[in-house]
N, C-alpha and C positions, 0 to 999 in steps of 0.2 A: 647296113654300116652301123657302127657302134656309137652311141650318143656321146654327147661332150662329157657328161657325168663318167660314163663308164671309161672313157680315154682318161680322165683325171685321175679315176681310181685305179689305173694300171690294169695288168692283166688280171684274169681270173684263174686264182691259184689252184682251184679244183681242177682245172684243166691242165694244169702244170707248165712249166718254163724249162728252158735249157739255160745251162751256164753262160751260154753267149748273149742271153737275154739281159745280164747283168753290165754288160760293155765295160768301161774302165772303173765302174763303180763298184763297191762292196757291198752296196745296199740298194734294195729294188722295193718299190712300193707296189703293192697289189691287192687284191681282195678276195675275200672268201664270203660269198653272199653280200650282204651288205657291211660287213665287218672289214675294216682296212687293216692290212697286214704288211709287215715289212719284212723282207728275207736278207739276213745278214750273211755273207760268204767270207769265212775265215779258212784260207787254204782249200781243202778239199770238203770241209764240212759247211753246210747250210742250217741255219737257225732261223726261227718265225718268231716274231713277237707283233704286238699292237703297233702300228704306224703312228700312234699318236701320243706325244708326251701328255703324262697325267698331271703336269704342272698347270701349264697355259695352251696346252694343245699344240705344241711344236711339232712340225714335221720331222721324223725321225728319220726318213729316207734321205734328208739333207744335212744329216748328222755326221757323225764321226765314230768309227769303231776303233776302241783301244782296249787290246787284248782281246777278252771275251766280253766286253762292254759296249754299250751304244750310248753316245751322249748327244743331247739335244741341241741344236744350233741356236735356239732363241735364248735359254739361261743357263745352260750346260747342267743341266739335271744327267744323272749317270745311271743306267739301267743293266742289271745283269741280262746277257742275252740267253744265258741258260735256265736262270728261273724268274725271268721278269722283275725281280725285286729291284726297288729304288735305291740303289746304294748310295747316291749323293745327291743331296738339296739341290734346288729346292721342291723338288718332285719327293712326295712320301708313299704315295700308293703305287703299286705295282702295276708292270704291263701283263696283258693277257699273253699266254703262251701257246704254240700252234705246233702240232706234231708235222715233221716233215717226212715224206715218204719218197722213195725213189722208185721209179716205175721205168724200167729201161733208162733211157737216158733223159728222162723227164724229171723234174722236182715237183713235187703235188703237195700241197696243203690242203686238209679237208676237215679236220678236227680239232678243237681247244683240248689241252691237258692241263692238268690239275698240277700247280707249283705251290711250294711251301718257302718263305724266307728261311734263309740258312740260321741253324742255331747259333747262339753265343756260345762262349765257353761254358763247361758244364759247371751247372752252380756248386760249389764247396764251400766249407766253412771258411776257408781261407779267402774265397772269392765273393760269394753272395753277400752283398752289404746287408746288414739288419734293418737299415732304413735309409731313404736318401730324401734331402731337402733340395728345392731348388729356389734360389732368391732371384726373382725376375721371370716375368710372364711374356717375354719376347722371342724372338726367332732362336736364339741359343736354348734358353729354358725349354722350350716347346720340343724343338730337335731331340734334345737329351732326353726328355720324357718318354716320347714316341720311341725312340730307338731303345731305351732301356726295357720297355715292355716287349718290343720287337724282338728282342734278344733273348727273352725268356726270363728277366728277373720280375718276380712275384711278390716282392716282399712292399712294405709302405713307402709310398712315393708322394710327396707333396710339393705344389708348386705354390710358393707366396709371391702373389704379385700385387703391386699398389696401385694397378691400373683399374679401371671400372669395368671393362671389358675383356674377354678372353684373349689368347694369342691371335693375331690377325696379320693379314697381308699388309705389312706397313708399306713397301715401295707402292702399293697402290693407291695409298693416302694423298699423294701429290700427284698423283696420274689421273688414271681412270675415273677412281670415285670421287675425287675433288672435283674434275670435270663434269661429272654426271653421267659417264657413259660405260660405268661398271655398277652393277647393283650391289646393293649392300649385302645381300646374301653370299656374295662371292669373298667377301673380306675375311671373316674367321677362318683360321687354317684348317679348323674341324669344327663341327657342330658340338654344342653341349653334350649330347649323349655318348659322344666319342671318350669323354673324359670319364664317366660313368660307365661305360664299357669296359675301359682299359683300368679301371680301378687308380685314377690319378686323382688325387686330392686337390682342386684346382680352387684356392681361396683367392677370390677378387677382393682390391680394397685394403689387402694386408699388408700394411707398411712394417717392416721391420726396423727395430729399435736397435739390437745389439746382436753379436755375434761372439760367443765363447768358443775359442779355438781348443781350451783345455778340457771344458766340460762337454764340448762337442754339443752346444744347444744353439738354437735359434729363438730369439725373443721379438715378438711384435710389439707395435706401440699399443695394443690394448691388453699387453700382459701375456698373450698365450704362450707357451714354450714348448718348443718343436727339438726333440732330439735328433740326431743325425749320425750315421756312421759313415756315409760320403755326402759330401755338400757341393754345389755349384753355385757360384757367385755369376749370375747373369745380369747384373744390375744395370747394363746398357751405359747410355749416355743421355745429358739432359740437354735441352737447347739452351743457348748463352741467348739472355736477356740484357742488351747494352744498357749502362744508365743514361737513359735519355729521358728527358723531363716529359711526363706525359706516358710513360710507357705502360702504366698500370690503368689506363683508360679501357672501357669496356670495348673497344673497337679494335684493341690490340691484340694480336695472338702470334703464339708460335705453332709450328706444325709437328707432332711426333707421335700422337695418338689418335685413335678412331674418334675419341671425343672433342680432341682437336678440328680434327677434320670436319666433324659433324657441325662444330660450332662455326667454323669458316663458311660453311655451305649455308646454313640458316642466315648469317649475317649478308652474305653475300647476294641473296634474295632482295634486300632492300639497298644495298650500298650500289652508287654508281661509279666510284674511283677508288683504286685500291695503289697503295704504296707499299712494295717489297723492299725490304733492306737486305741487301745479298744477292750476289749474281752467282752463287754455285747451285748445285744439281736441285736443292730444296726448292730455292729461290726461283729459280727459272721454272722447275716443272710447275710451281704453282701459279707463276705469272701465265704461263700457258694454259693452265687449267680455268684460270680467271678470266683471260680473253674468251674461252670457249663458252662461257656464261655470259658473255657480253660486256663486261665492266671494262673501263679504262684502265689501264695497268701501267704504272711506273716502277722502274727498277731503278734502286738507287745502291751504288756500290762504290767502295775505295778503290776497288781494282782497276786497272786501264781496260782490260777485256773481260767478258764472261767466261769464267772456267779457265783462265789463262795459267793460273798455277798448277792446274790439274792437267788438262790436254793441250797446252801450248798456244802460241798466238794465232795459228792458222785455223784452226778449230774453233778458237774462242770467236775470232771474227766471223767465222762461217755461222756460229751459233746464234751471236748477236743480229747477223742479217736474216735468218730464219724468223727471230722474234720480232724485229721490226718490220718484216713483210706482213706479220699478222696484227702490227699496230701496237707493239708494246714499246714503250718510251724509256730509254735508258737516260741515267744521269751519272755518268761513271767519274772516279775520282772525286765523289761528293759523299756525304753521309746524312744522316740524320741528326739535327740538333734539339728540336723539339717537337711533340706532338701535341696539336690542339684537338679540340672535339670534332672539326670538320677539315682541318687542314694541318700539313706538316713543313716545317720550315727546314730547309737543307742547311748544312754547313757553310755552303757558299752564300747563304742569305735569300736563295731563292725560296718562295713559297708554292706550294701544289694543294690544290684541294685534295682532301682524302677521305673518307669515311669509313675506308678499312684499311688496317696496316698490320703487316705480318713480317716478323723477324724470321730471316732465314740466314743468319750469319755462322752457322754451324753450333756444335755441340761440345761438351765436356764429359769425360768418364765420370761415372759415379762410383769413387773409390772411398767414400768417407767410411762406410760400413768395415770394408776389409782393413783399412787403416788402422781404425779404433780395435779391430781385432788383434793387430799385431802381425798383420800379413804384409808382405813387403809390397810397397806400391812406389812406382815411379814412372808417372806419365801414364798409368794405367796400373793394373794388378799385374805383377810379374808372375809368369809361368814357365815351366820348362818344355821340351819338346812333345811331352805326353798332355800338356795343359793344365799340369797339376802345380800348385803354389808351394811354397817352402814347408806348409802344413800338410803332412801325409793325408790323403783322403779329401782334401779340399782343391777344388778345382776354378778356374775362372773361364770363361768364354765370351766370346761375342765382343761388341765396342769396348768393353771394358778391359780385357786381358791384353797384354803386351807380352809378345813371344819372340823367340830368335828364328829368323826366317831359315830355311835349311839349306836355300841355295846361297844367299849372298851372306849369311851369316850375321846380318843386321838385326837388332832388335827393332819390332815394328808393333805397332796397334791400326789397326785397319776398320774402318765404319762401313764395312759391306754387309748386306745382307744374307747372301750366299754364303760369306766366311763365317757369319754368325752359326746360321744353321749347321753348317759342317763342322765348326768347333763343337756343337753341342752333340753331335752325332758320334766325334771321336771321344769327347769326355765319357759318354754311357759307354762305349767299348771299353775304355780305361777303368770304369768303375767296375767293371765285371771281370777287370784281370788281364785284358787283351793287351796293353802296353804299346798300344798303336802309336806311331809318331805323326803328328800334324803335318802335312806335306802339301795339302791342296794348292793349286795355283790360284790368287786372289782373282775374283772376277766381279763384274756389275753391270747393270745395264741401265741407259737413260733416253727417256722418250721425249722429243720434242717437237709434237706436232706430228707429222707425217715421217719424221726421221728418228730412227733409232741408233745409238750409239753403244756399241758393245767394247768393254774395255778388259783386258786380261793383264795379269801381272800387277807390279806396283812400283811406281816411279816417284819416289820423294822429290827427286831431281835428275836433271839429265844434262849431259853435255851436246848432244845434237838430237835432233828431229829428222828423220827419214821418211817421205810420203810416196807411197805407190800408188799409182792412181790418181783420180781428181777428187778432191774435197768438195767444189762448186758441183760436180756431176753425181754428188752422193754415192761413190763407188771408190773406196780407197781403205788402206791400210796405212795407220800412222805408227812409226815405230819409235819409242823414246830409248837411246842410248846413253849407256855411262860406262866410262873407261873401255869404250870400244864393244860393250856387249849390250843387247837389246834387254831391257828389264820390263818393258810393258808394251803393249800395243793397244791403238783404239781402232775399230773399224766401223765402217759406214756401207752396208750392202754387201760386207763380205763376211757373213756369218762364220763361214768353214774355217776360213783363215784364222780368224779369233779362236775356235775351237782348238784348230792345229798347233797354234802358238801355246795356248793353256797346257796342253797336253805334252808339249816339248819341254816346258819349264818343270815338270814333275821328276823328282830324282828317279833313276832307275830303279826299278823294282816295286816302285808303289803301285 
């Protein structure tokens, strides 16, 4: 009898399977020795790649085939089934590919095959930039640099980051890392040697003073000048610090960088009570992480319900209940009036003991450099469908960019990690002459203890909310509708449906 581990691994593909073994699903997980492999059936063709997403290890057999790609159900990374290449962030490393053989009516997999990522457009004098400078060392900046090298750009490539650490997995900073369940060596997007090997000049602590669009230069605060042929503004956003008395005390923090998360962790070692201002994603994920560290946690927010403006009242009430079950105390419809050395005073007059205070009330785009350079700014840096500003060769991506959505026709600026990374990838292609239109469906995920919410689309507002399934049972898809059309969905326990909706949002031919 097969062991439980062998059953979980699926069939032994060296012995072969039949097409009927797929059942009604086009994806089938099996194994070759101790290597997990997923078979993908597209019509009469069967392809084989590694079964585990290279981002966080998501099970690709539970994902979705779109064209000749497979998408991860956890965080929507996209891989080529033909080459294994990670075509869409948040994954960057490729999948292994396997040779598929037909032996009679059996499909057999025995050996891995060598593959190479597709080359970019052939470098020409018109296309190959003489030099590329990226301002900002976050998701968009990293993704752009990585894709430039992957697509064959060999020229000078510099990332100017005012951060003290290299590009890191920012979503984890308020989730597993802050909670103490994710090791620090998981946090960098790539180790230091990656930048050396790829000849990416990553300069940390490099604050940019000015940009000259006419002279095509970037000047840092310490006087260094970097000429550019192509420029990416990936300056991101900065946390809002409300003008509250006592906000500059040493036990008051915002959470944006790895240094911020480290500082909060250090303070939490001696703290007993935390006050978190804001009931958005950062505030609530921070509250959950601090509860896991044993602190008493109070969430203070002007909203009537947590996350109501993003997810609606039903999910808002559900999320509040989740946190209250773990001991989080909410003070809704209230704010902080004053922060003292060991207590905070609420606007209602109530006083709370608190030796750790965290602001989680949102961010604002960092547009000052662009505006001073004469680049058009309106609630973000304005870019076209190729993510290029009004200055030829100057692009913007990530939290700071504002573009016209291909489906709705509305201008939008979205503060999502995957959006920023995919922006960077599209910019890299376009710096090399591809003229790729950005048209990916927005996506994010949020962890609340053992509940994962996945959200696809973008609903600035909605007319109605339709719920299929049960929110309380943690099995639902919530559809946000505007003018009779679904503009976004949030799911719990229905990862495949979130993937299917995201795929349906993409314009035909993308």
